[in-house]
Structures are given as C-alpha cells and as structure tokens.
C-alpha positions in Angstrom: -23.0 116.6 -114.6 -19.4 116.2 -113.6 -16.4 116.6 -116.2 -15.8 112.7 -116.2 -19.6 111.8 -116.9 -19.7 114.8 -119.6 -16.6 112.8 -121.4 -18.4 109.3 -121.4 -21.4 111.0 -123.1 -20.9 110.5 -127.1 -22.8 112.5 -129.6 -25.0 110.2 -131.5 -24.2 109.7 -135.1 -26.6 110.5 -137.7 -27.8 107.8 -140.0 -25.5 108.8 -143.0 -22.5 109.3 -140.5 -23.2 105.9 -139.1 -23.4 104.4 -142.7 -20.0 106.1 -143.5 -18.2 104.8 -140.5 -19.5 101.3 -141.2 -18.6 101.6 -145.0 -14.9 102.8 -143.9 -14.5 99.8 -141.7 -15.5 97.8 -144.4 -13.3 99.0 -146.9 -10.3 98.6 -144.7 -11.2 95.0 -143.9 -12.1 94.0 -147.7 -8.8 95.7 -148.7 -6.9 93.2 -146.4 -8.9 90.1 -146.8 -10.8 88.1 -149.5 -14.2 88.4 -149.5 -15.2 84.9 -148.5 -12.8 85.7 -145.3 -14.8 88.8 -143.9 -17.4 88.0 -141.6 -20.1 90.3 -140.5 -19.6 89.7 -136.8 -15.9 91.0 -137.3 -17.3 94.1 -139.0 -19.6 94.9 -136.2 -17.2 94.2 -133.5 -14.6 96.7 -135.0 -17.1 99.3 -135.6 -18.4 98.9 -131.9 -22.1 98.3 -133.1 -24.1 95.1 -132.7 -24.9 92.8 -135.5 -28.3 93.6 -135.8 -27.6 97.6 -136.4 -25.3 96.2 -139.0 -28.1 94.2 -140.6 -30.2 97.1 -140.6 -28.0 99.3 -142.7 -26.7 96.2 -145.1 -29.1 93.2 -144.9 -26.3 91.0 -146.4 -22.5 90.6 -146.5 -23.1 90.8 -150.2 -24.7 94.3 -149.9 -22.3 95.7 -147.4 -19.5 94.9 -149.8 -21.7 96.2 -152.9 -22.1 99.4 -151.2 -18.1 99.7 -150.5 -17.5 99.2 -153.9 -20.2 101.9 -155.3 -19.1 104.3 -152.6 -15.1 104.2 -153.9 -16.8 104.1 -157.8 -18.4 107.3 -157.1 -15.5 108.8 -155.4 -13.4 108.0 -158.4 -15.8 109.0 -161.0 -16.3 112.7 -159.1 -12.6 113.2 -158.8 -11.7 112.3 -162.5 -14.7 113.9 -164.4 -13.4 115.9 -167.2 -14.1 119.9 -167.7 -16.2 120.3 -171.0 -14.5 122.0 -173.8 -11.1 121.7 -172.6 -8.7 118.9 -174.4 -7.9 115.9 -172.7 -4.2 116.4 -173.2 -4.5 119.5 -171.1 -6.5 118.1 -168.4 -4.6 114.7 -168.1 -1.7 115.4 -165.9 -4.0 117.4 -163.3 -7.0 114.6 -163.4 -4.2 112.0 -162.7 -2.7 113.9 -160.1 -6.5 114.2 -158.4 -6.8 110.6 -158.8 -3.3 109.7 -157.4 -4.4 111.8 -154.5 -7.3 109.6 -153.7 -5.2 106.2 -154.2 -2.9 107.5 -151.5 -5.4 109.0 -149.2 -8.1 106.3 -149.8 -5.7 103.2 -150.1 -8.0 100.8 -148.4 -11.1 101.6 -150.5 -9.0 101.8 -153.8 -8.0 98.1 -152.8 -11.1 96.9 -151.8 -13.0 98.3 -154.8 -10.5 96.1 -157.0 -10.7 92.8 -154.7 -14.2 93.0 -155.9 -13.3 91.2 -158.9 -11.9 88.2 -157.4 -15.0 87.9 -155.0 -16.9 84.3 -155.7 -20.2 86.0 -155.4 -21.4 87.0 -159.1 -23.8 89.9 -157.9 -20.3 91.6 -156.5 -18.6 91.1 -159.2 -21.5 92.5 -161.5 -21.5 95.7 -159.2 -17.7 96.0 -159.6 -18.0 95.6 -163.8 -20.8 98.3 -163.9 -18.5 100.5 -161.8 -15.3 100.0 -164.4 -18.2 100.3 -167.2 -19.2 103.9 -165.9 -15.4 104.9 -165.6 -14.8 103.7 -169.3 -18.0 105.9 -170.1 -16.7 109.1 -168.7 -13.2 108.5 -170.4 -15.0 107.8 -173.7 -17.4 110.9 -173.3 -14.5 113.2 -172.4 -12.4 111.6 -175.9 -15.6 112.5 -177.9 -16.1 115.9 -176.6 -12.3 116.8 -177.0 -12.3 119.2 -179.7 -8.8 118.0 -180.7 -9.4 114.1 -180.4 -13.3 113.9 -181.2 -13.4 110.1 -181.5 -15.9 107.8 -180.3 -16.1 104.0 -180.2 -18.8 103.9 -182.8 -16.8 105.3 -185.5 -13.3 103.6 -184.2 -14.3 100.3 -182.4 -10.8 99.7 -181.3 -11.2 102.8 -178.7 -13.3 101.3 -176.4 -10.7 98.4 -176.2 -7.8 100.8 -175.7 -9.6 102.7 -173.1 -10.5 99.6 -171.1 -6.7 98.5 -171.7 -5.6 101.8 -170.0 -7.8 101.4 -167.2 -6.2 98.1 -166.3 -3.0 99.2 -166.9 -3.5 102.0 -164.2 -5.0 99.8 -161.8 -2.1 97.6 -161.8 0.3 100.3 -161.8 -1.5 101.9 -158.8 -1.8 98.6 -156.8 2.1 98.2 -157.6 2.8 101.6 -156.2 0.7 101.1 -153.0 2.9 98.3 -152.2 5.8 100.4 -152.1 7.1 100.8 -155.5 10.2 103.1 -155.9 8.3 105.3 -158.4 7.7 108.9 -157.1 3.9 110.0 -157.7 5.0 112.3 -160.3 6.4 109.6 -162.2 3.2 107.4 -161.9 1.5 110.2 -162.9 3.5 110.6 -166.1 3.6 106.9 -166.9 -0.2 106.8 -166.8 -0.5 109.8 -168.6 2.0 108.4 -171.5 0.0 105.2 -171.7 -3.5 106.8 -172.5 -1.9 109.1 -174.9 -0.1 106.1 -176.5 -3.1 103.9 -176.5 -5.4 106.3 -178.1 -3.1 107.6 -180.8 -3.7 106.8 -184.5 
C-alpha cells in the first residue's frame, strides 16, 4: 500500500467514540441555535455520518438533545463533587475553579445544557430540570455533611430555595462571562463563592 493510500485509511471509531463525537457536534449546534432550529440532517452532515447511523445511536432529536444534556450534567456533577469531611468554605474556591475551567473548556456544552429549559419539547425540559435537581441535591448533601454548617432543607426549608437561587445566579454569571465579560476568572470565582456563602448565611 502506498503512503497516499495509507493516509486515506481512517481508523474505525468505536461505538463509544462515535457517540462522543456526535454529542460534541450536537453540543456545538444546540449551543448556537434554538432546539427547534436544529435538524438531524444538519447534525449528520457536520459529523460526516449518514442519517441512518445517527438514528441508530439516537432514534429522535429529543433523544439526541437529552443525551447532550445528560452528558453535560454528569460532567458538572463529577467535577463539583465535594470531599466528605472537609468544610464547604475550604473547598468552595477550588471547586469553583474546577467548575469555571469546565465552563471555559466546554463552553458549547454548557450553553447547550442551559438552552434546554427554553426548548419547546416538554420531555427535554424535564431532563434539564432533573439535571438541575441533581446539582441541587449534591450541594445540599455537602452542606448537610459539613462539620461547620450541618444544615438540611428538612430542618430549614429556606435552604433549598437559597441553593436553587444560587445555581440560577451562577448560571447567569457564567453565561455572561462567556459572552465576553470584563471580569477575570478569579473575579467570577470569588463573586460566586461570596454569593453562596451569603445565600446560606443565617
């Protein structure tokens, strides 16, 4: 086989690699266009696959967008998981640094994730709301396990609302930052940290 022929031979992607490739393309498109304006044909063309192959992985556009949202949710949960036994105040700065690194590196995915709430499809919006609820539960669990804070929404019902409000605040700040805010990453981190500590202060 000549060198030119060898260059034309592409390694066949594994099922997981192909799925990840399609989700990355989807995150890019959904971050730039409303859900109703993204077409399966467009996704297949950009990814360089047939519509049939795309439908093999994701039977409907709803399934595809839901998978994008779920992927980003799992990433965020994994990156922001608290270390048990260490006070939230001590972990907050480092945790937000990791989260903001994710927002920078996966800006398309972050935007696509938060576009889901505006989708006309109720099933897609439900996936998004469940993902937000998982983030909320993770933060509340960290606050409950904190040796200094030890607060739960069962004992203090306003705590859940405070955390939910902080998540909305942090999302708005991050989306504005991605649009080209003059704030540095450190300033955004400190702003979000102060907001959480203020929201849960007694």
